[in-house]
C-alpha positions as CSV (number, residue, x, y, z in Angstrom):
1,X,-23.0,9.5,-4.6
2,X,-23.9,6.0,-5.8
3,X,-25.2,3.9,-2.8
4,X,-27.0,0.9,-4.4
5,X,-23.9,-1.2,-5.2
6,X,-20.5,-2.0,-4.0
7,X,-17.2,-1.6,-5.6
8,X,-16.0,-4.8,-7.1
9,X,-12.4,-4.1,-7.2
10,X,-11.9,-5.8,-10.4
11,X,-8.2,-5.7,-10.5
12,X,-7.9,-7.8,-7.4
13,X,-10.8,-9.9,-8.5
14,X,-9.1,-10.7,-11.7
15,X,-6.0,-11.7,-9.7
16,X,-7.9,-14.1,-7.5
17,X,-9.7,-15.6,-10.7
18,X,-6.4,-16.2,-12.5
19,X,-5.2,-18.0,-9.2
20,X,-8.2,-20.0,-8.8
21,X,-7.5,-23.9,-8.2
22,X,-3.8,-23.4,-8.9
23,X,-2.7,-25.7,-6.0
24,X,-1.1,-22.7,-4.0
25,X,-2.4,-20.9,-0.9
26,X,-3.7,-17.5,-2.0
27,X,-2.2,-15.0,0.5
28,X,-4.0,-11.6,0.5
29,X,-2.0,-9.0,2.4
30,X,-2.4,-5.4,3.3
31,X,-3.2,-3.0,6.2
32,X,-6.1,-3.7,8.4
33,X,-9.5,-2.4,7.0
34,X,-8.2,-1.9,3.6
35,X,-10.7,-4.3,2.0
36,X,-9.2,-7.7,2.3
37,X,-12.0,-9.5,4.0
38,X,-14.7,-7.9,1.8
39,X,-12.7,-8.8,-1.4
40,X,-12.9,-12.6,-0.3
41,X,-16.1,-12.9,1.6
42,X,-18.3,-10.7,-0.9
43,X,-16.7,-9.9,-4.2
44,X,-14.9,-13.2,-4.8
45,X,-17.6,-15.2,-3.1
46,X,-20.2,-13.7,-5.4
47,X,-18.1,-14.5,-8.3
48,X,-17.7,-18.3,-7.2
49,X,-21.5,-18.6,-6.7
50,X,-21.9,-17.1,-10.2
51,X,-19.6,-20.0,-11.5
52,X,-22.1,-22.5,-9.9
53,X,-20.1,-23.2,-6.8
54,X,-22.4,-24.2,-4.0
55,X,-22.7,-21.7,-1.2
56,X,-22.1,-24.3,1.4
57,X,-18.9,-25.4,-0.2
58,X,-17.4,-21.8,0.5
59,X,-16.2,-21.9,4.2
60,X,-15.2,-18.6,5.7
61,X,-13.8,-18.1,9.2
62,X,-12.7,-14.6,10.6
63,X,-10.0,-15.0,13.4
64,X,-10.1,-11.3,14.2
65,X,-13.3,-11.4,15.8
66,X,-15.7,-13.9,17.4
67,X,-19.2,-12.4,17.1
68,X,-21.2,-15.6,18.0
69,X,-21.5,-16.7,14.3
70,X,-19.8,-20.2,15.2
71,X,-20.6,-22.5,18.1
72,X,-16.8,-23.0,18.7
73,X,-13.7,-20.9,19.7
74,X,-12.4,-19.6,16.5
75,X,-8.9,-19.3,18.3
76,X,-8.9,-23.1,19.2
77,X,-6.7,-24.8,16.5
78,X,-8.5,-28.2,17.1
79,X,-12.0,-26.9,16.9
80,X,-11.2,-24.9,13.9
81,X,-9.6,-28.0,12.2
82,X,-12.5,-30.3,13.2
83,X,-15.2,-27.8,12.0
84,X,-13.5,-27.4,8.5
85,X,-12.8,-31.2,8.0
86,X,-16.6,-31.9,9.1
87,X,-17.6,-30.1,5.9
88,X,-15.0,-31.3,3.4
89,X,-16.0,-34.8,3.1
90,X,-17.1,-35.2,-0.4
91,X,-14.1,-36.0,-2.5
92,X,-16.2,-35.3,-5.9
93,X,-17.0,-31.7,-4.9
94,X,-14.6,-28.6,-4.7
95,X,-14.3,-26.5,-1.6
96,X,-13.0,-22.9,-1.1
97,X,-11.8,-22.0,2.4
98,X,-11.4,-18.3,3.3
99,X,-9.4,-17.8,6.7
100,X,-9.4,-14.0,7.4
101,X,-6.5,-12.6,9.5
102,X,-5.3,-16.0,10.1
103,X,-2.2,-14.8,12.1
104,X,-4.3,-14.6,15.1
105,X,-4.6,-18.3,15.1
106,X,-1.6,-20.3,16.7
107,X,0.2,-22.9,14.5
108,X,-1.9,-21.7,11.5
109,X,0.9,-23.0,9.2
110,X,0.1,-26.6,9.9
111,X,-3.6,-26.1,9.4
112,X,-3.3,-24.3,6.0
113,X,-0.6,-26.7,4.6
114,X,-2.8,-29.7,5.6
115,X,-5.8,-28.2,3.9
116,X,-3.7,-27.3,0.7
117,X,-2.7,-30.9,0.3
118,X,-6.2,-31.8,-0.7
119,X,-6.7,-31.6,-4.6
120,X,-10.3,-30.4,-4.2
121,X,-9.7,-27.7,-1.7
122,X,-8.6,-24.3,-2.5
123,X,-7.4,-22.1,0.3
124,X,-7.2,-18.4,0.8
125,X,-5.9,-16.6,3.8
126,X,-5.4,-12.8,4.6
127,X,-2.9,-11.3,6.9
128,X,-2.0,-7.8,8.2
129,X,1.6,-8.1,9.5
130,X,5.1,-9.3,8.7
131,X,4.4,-13.0,8.9
132,X,3.0,-12.6,5.5
133,X,5.6,-10.6,3.7
134,X,7.0,-12.2,0.5
135,X,10.3,-13.3,2.2
136,X,8.5,-15.5,4.6
137,X,5.8,-17.1,2.3
138,X,8.3,-19.7,0.8
139,X,9.0,-20.9,4.4
140,X,5.6,-20.7,5.9
141,X,3.7,-22.3,3.0
142,X,6.5,-24.7,1.8
143,X,7.1,-22.7,-1.3
144,X,3.4,-23.0,-2.2
145,X,2.2,-19.6,-1.5
146,X,1.0,-17.0,-4.1
147,X,0.7,-13.4,-2.6
148,X,-1.8,-10.8,-3.6
149,X,-1.2,-7.3,-2.0
150,X,-4.2,-5.3,-1.4
151,X,-4.1,-1.5,-0.8
152,X,-6.9,1.0,0.3
153,X,-8.8,2.4,-2.8
154,X,-6.8,4.1,-5.4
155,X,-8.2,7.4,-6.7
156,X,-9.3,5.6,-9.8
157,X,-11.4,3.1,-7.6
158,X,-12.7,6.0,-5.4
159,X,-13.9,7.9,-8.3
160,X,-15.5,4.9,-10.0
161,X,-17.7,4.7,-7.0
162,X,-18.0,8.2,-6.0
163,X,-18.6,9.7,-9.7
164,X,-19.4,13.5,-10.2
165,X,-16.7,16.0,-10.7
166,X,-13.2,14.9,-10.9
167,X,-11.9,17.9,-9.1
168,X,-14.6,17.7,-6.3
169,X,-13.8,14.0,-5.9
170,X,-10.1,15.0,-5.6
171,X,-10.7,17.4,-2.8
172,X,-12.4,14.6,-0.8
173,X,-9.8,11.9,-1.7
174,X,-6.8,14.0,-0.9
175,X,-8.3,14.9,2.4
176,X,-9.7,11.6,3.5
177,X,-8.1,9.2,1.3
178,X,-9.5,5.7,0.3
179,X,-10.1,3.5,3.3
180,X,-13.1,1.6,1.9
181,X,-15.4,2.2,5.1
182,X,-15.3,6.0,4.5
183,X,-17.5,5.4,1.4
184,X,-20.5,4.8,4.0
185,X,-19.9,8.2,5.7
186,X,-21.3,11.4,4.6
187,X,-20.4,13.5,7.3
188,X,-16.8,14.9,7.6
189,X,-16.7,14.5,11.4
190,X,-17.4,10.8,11.2
191,X,-14.7,10.3,8.6
192,X,-12.1,12.1,10.8
193,X,-13.3,10.2,13.9
194,X,-13.1,6.8,12.0
195,X,-9.5,7.6,10.6
196,X,-8.3,8.7,14.0
197,X,-9.8,5.5,15.7
198,X,-8.0,3.5,13.2
199,X,-4.6,4.7,14.3
200,X,-5.2,4.7,18.0
201,X,-7.4,1.5,18.4
202,X,-6.5,-0.7,15.5
203,X,-2.9,0.1,14.0
204,X,-0.9,1.3,16.9
205,X,-2.4,-1.1,19.4
206,X,-1.8,-4.0,17.0
207,X,1.9,-3.0,16.3
208,X,2.6,-2.5,20.0
209,X,1.1,-5.8,21.1
210,X,2.5,-7.9,18.4
211,X,5.9,-6.5,18.9
212,X,5.9,-6.2,22.6
213,X,6.8,-2.5,22.1
214,X,7.9,-1.1,25.5
215,X,7.8,2.7,24.5
216,X,4.5,3.3,23.3
217,X,4.7,7.0,23.3
218,X,7.8,6.8,21.1
219,X,6.3,4.7,18.4
220,X,3.4,6.9,18.4
221,X,5.3,9.9,17.9
222,X,7.4,8.4,15.4
223,X,4.4,7.6,13.3
224,X,3.4,11.1,13.4
225,X,6.8,12.2,12.3
226,X,6.9,9.8,9.3
227,X,3.5,11.2,8.3
228,X,4.8,14.7,8.6
229,X,7.8,14.0,6.4
230,X,6.4,12.0,3.5
231,X,8.6,12.5,0.5
232,X,11.5,13.7,2.3
233,X,14.9,12.0,2.6
234,X,15.5,10.7,6.0
235,X,17.2,8.0,8.2
236,X,16.8,6.6,11.8
237,X,19.5,8.8,13.1
238,X,18.0,11.9,11.6
239,X,14.5,10.9,13.0
240,X,16.0,10.2,16.4
241,X,17.6,13.8,16.6
242,X,14.3,15.2,15.5
243,X,12.4,13.4,18.2
244,X,15.0,14.6,20.7
245,X,15.0,18.1,19.6
246,X,11.2,18.6,18.8
247,X,9.6,16.3,21.3
248,X,12.3,16.2,23.8
249,X,12.3,12.4,23.6
250,X,15.7,10.4,24.2
251,X,15.5,7.5,21.6
252,X,18.6,5.8,19.9
253,X,18.6,5.3,16.2
254,X,18.7,1.6,16.6
255,X,15.3,1.5,18.3
256,X,13.9,4.1,15.7
257,X,15.1,1.6,12.9
258,X,13.1,-1.2,14.7
259,X,10.0,0.7,15.1
260,X,10.0,1.8,11.4
261,X,10.3,-1.9,10.5
262,X,7.2,-2.7,12.6
263,X,5.2,0.1,10.9
264,X,6.3,-1.0,7.6
265,X,5.6,-4.7,8.5
266,X,2.1,-3.6,9.4
267,X,1.8,-2.2,6.0
268,X,1.2,1.2,7.2
269,X,4.2,2.9,5.5
270,X,6.5,2.1,2.5
271,X,10.0,3.1,1.9
272,X,11.5,4.3,-1.5
273,X,15.4,3.6,-1.8
274,X,17.6,6.0,-3.3
275,X,19.1,4.6,-6.7
276,X,21.9,5.9,-8.5
277,X,20.8,5.8,-12.2
278,X,24.1,5.9,-13.8
279,X,26.1,4.0,-11.2
280,X,23.4,1.2,-10.9
281,X,23.5,1.1,-7.2
282,X,21.6,1.9,-4.1
283,X,22.4,4.3,-1.7
284,X,21.8,2.9,1.8
285,X,22.0,5.9,4.0
286,X,18.6,7.7,3.5
287,X,15.2,6.7,2.1
288,X,11.9,8.3,1.6
289,X,8.8,7.0,3.3
290,X,5.2,7.3,2.2
291,X,2.1,6.5,4.0
292,X,-0.1,3.7,2.6
293,X,-3.3,6.0,2.5
294,X,-3.2,9.8,2.3
295,X,-6.3,10.1,4.6
296,X,-4.6,8.0,7.4
297,X,-1.6,10.4,7.0
298,X,-3.7,13.5,7.4
299,X,-5.6,12.2,10.2
300,X,-2.4,11.4,12.0
301,X,-1.5,15.1,11.8
302,X,-5.0,16.2,12.7
303,X,-5.4,17.6,9.1
304,X,-3.0,20.3,9.9
305,X,-0.3,19.9,7.3
306,X,-2.3,20.0,4.1
307,X,0.6,20.6,1.6
308,X,-0.8,19.9,-1.9
309,X,2.8,19.1,-3.1
310,X,3.5,16.2,-0.7
311,X,-0.1,15.0,-0.8
312,X,0.1,14.8,-4.6
313,X,3.5,13.0,-4.4
314,X,2.3,10.5,-1.9
315,X,-0.9,9.7,-3.8
316,X,1.3,9.2,-7.0
317,X,3.5,6.8,-5.1
318,X,0.5,4.8,-3.9
319,X,-1.0,4.7,-7.4
320,X,2.2,3.4,-8.8
321,X,2.4,0.6,-6.3
322,X,-1.3,-0.2,-6.8
323,X,-0.4,-0.7,-10.6
324,X,2.3,-3.2,-9.6
325,X,5.5,-1.1,-10.0
326,X,8.6,-1.1,-7.9
327,X,9.4,2.4,-7.0
328,X,12.8,4.0,-6.1
329,X,14.0,7.5,-5.8
330,X,16.3,8.3,-8.7
331,X,19.5,10.1,-8.3
332,X,21.6,11.3,-11.3
333,X,25.3,12.4,-10.6
334,X,27.1,14.7,-13.0
335,X,30.3,16.7,-12.7
336,X,29.3,20.2,-13.6
337,X,30.9,23.7,-13.2
338,X,29.7,25.7,-10.2
339,X,31.2,29.0,-9.3
340,X,34.2,28.3,-11.5
341,X,34.9,24.9,-9.9
342,X,34.1,21.4,-11.3
343,X,31.9,19.7,-8.8
344,X,29.7,16.5,-8.6
345,X,26.1,17.5,-8.4
346,X,23.3,15.2,-7.3
347,X,19.9,15.7,-9.0
348,X,16.7,13.8,-8.0
349,X,14.2,12.1,-9.9
350,X,11.1,11.6,-7.7
351,X,10.2,8.0,-9.1
352,X,12.2,5.4,-10.9
353,X,9.6,2.6,-11.6
354,X,10.0,-0.8,-12.8
355,X,7.5,-3.6,-13.8
356,X,9.0,-6.3,-16.0
357,X,10.5,-4.9,-19.1
358,X,8.6,-1.7,-18.4
359,X,10.6,1.4,-16.9
360,X,9.6,5.0,-16.4
361,X,11.2,8.2,-14.9
362,X,8.4,10.2,-13.2
363,X,8.7,13.7,-11.9
364,X,5.8,15.1,-9.7
365,X,5.4,18.8,-10.2
366,X,2.4,20.2,-8.5
367,X,2.8,23.6,-10.5
368,X,5.5,24.9,-12.9
369,X,4.9,28.7,-12.5
370,X,7.8,30.0,-14.5
371,X,10.7,29.0,-16.9
372,X,13.2,28.7,-14.0
373,X,10.8,26.2,-12.1
374,X,10.5,24.2,-15.4
375,X,14.4,24.0,-15.7
376,X,14.6,22.7,-12.2
377,X,12.0,20.1,-12.8
378,X,13.6,18.9,-16.0
379,X,17.2,19.2,-15.1
380,X,17.5,15.7,-13.6
381,X,15.4,14.0,-16.6
382,X,17.6,15.6,-19.1
383,X,20.7,14.1,-17.4
384,X,19.5,10.6,-17.9
385,X,21.0,9.1,-21.1
386,X,18.9,6.1,-21.7
387,X,15.9,5.9,-23.7
388,X,13.1,5.0,-21.1
389,X,10.1,7.2,-21.2
390,X,10.5,10.4,-19.0
391,X,7.2,11.8,-17.6
392,X,6.2,14.9,-15.7
393,X,3.0,14.9,-13.7
394,X,1.7,18.4,-13.1
395,X,-1.2,19.3,-10.6
396,X,-3.3,21.3,-13.0
397,X,-5.6,19.8,-15.8
398,X,-3.6,20.0,-19.0
399,X,-3.9,18.4,-22.5
400,X,-1.0,15.8,-22.3
401,X,1.9,16.7,-24.7
402,X,5.6,15.8,-25.5
403,X,8.1,18.5,-25.6
404,X,11.1,18.9,-27.9
405,X,13.3,16.9,-25.3
406,X,11.0,13.9,-25.5
407,X,9.5,14.4,-22.0
408,X,5.9,13.5,-21.7
409,X,3.8,16.0,-19.7
410,X,0.4,15.2,-18.3
411,X,-2.0,16.4,-15.7
412,X,-2.7,14.7,-12.4
413,X,-6.0,13.5,-13.3
414,X,-5.3,11.9,-16.5
415,X,-2.4,10.1,-14.9
416,X,-4.5,8.7,-12.1
417,X,-7.4,7.8,-14.1
418,X,-6.1,6.8,-17.5
419,X,-3.3,4.6,-18.8
420,X,-2.1,6.5,-21.9
421,X,1.3,7.3,-20.3
422,X,2.1,3.6,-20.1
């Protein structure tokens, strides 16, 4: 493994470069410990210095911890304001301000909006909870907020750093995921302990405290349930029933829905809605949930449920989101003859993805052992009548090809590491 450099996360760096000095607050969101702080305080800072920005003109404050670096209380609004304004005195120079986990500072909106009013001040903030969701940015930052969402390392990024055999790297990544800190651990026990500490001492504690959750055991078991059922259709009522049946825990569906929102707002899970491709409408009753990082998912389950099909599907979902696609679950409804009767049959496409004018239908098929399985995987794709590209991603390493129906087949590693499918 390469140890003499750090991963530059160039896709995120380029997004920051494009937004430099644009007059808007740059808001970097994502789950805790996914690399937001490092992106600003190391990667982007190094870039700015290479562009001849003076180091003393880059002001960085971490509100998530007070390690004695500053001679003032980082959670004291006035002290923070006085410190920053004591530095940005020269109107002829540009200043870059990095405010990390700023949601920890009371009344942060007033501080940020005040700083952003200066033409020579470029403001960057990071956040790990719902205060920084897109729907709130327009209000919090008076319509002058520009969001960049950061994910844990994708398989492509992980492989760029790790190197070596692709298949060996996949074994590591599909087990432990892409939380950046793991790059510093060689021992599997260290990785396991780190991921489980993240859940217990960072994520759940933060969600419970921030949302004043009364039933800590319930939200903990809910997180476990979501990890166990990644890629499966579910809803709050079904989850509540499962918790009651399996865990002997009485909880109503409304509370489950609220707890799911808390976990999503902490960027630990994302949901994919079911979309009727022909009817062009969404089904509201059920969704699929995916964990933001497959290693976190595995750790929550104590590495017991290592189903390659579900793991592959979750990694594909995260990869598509990293690439900037919006992802839905596709549903194709057709009237078909079954047992001599005409019925409406619903067939599912794993992912319907959109980004601007791009649209793809993607089926995740870990293996296609025989012709019957192949027909099952293709049935839903063949029922779609439009001309957007249809893709089947298989778990084994194959030479990409297009079949007689115009469906593009590619191996998992090619899909994750290359962009020929786009």
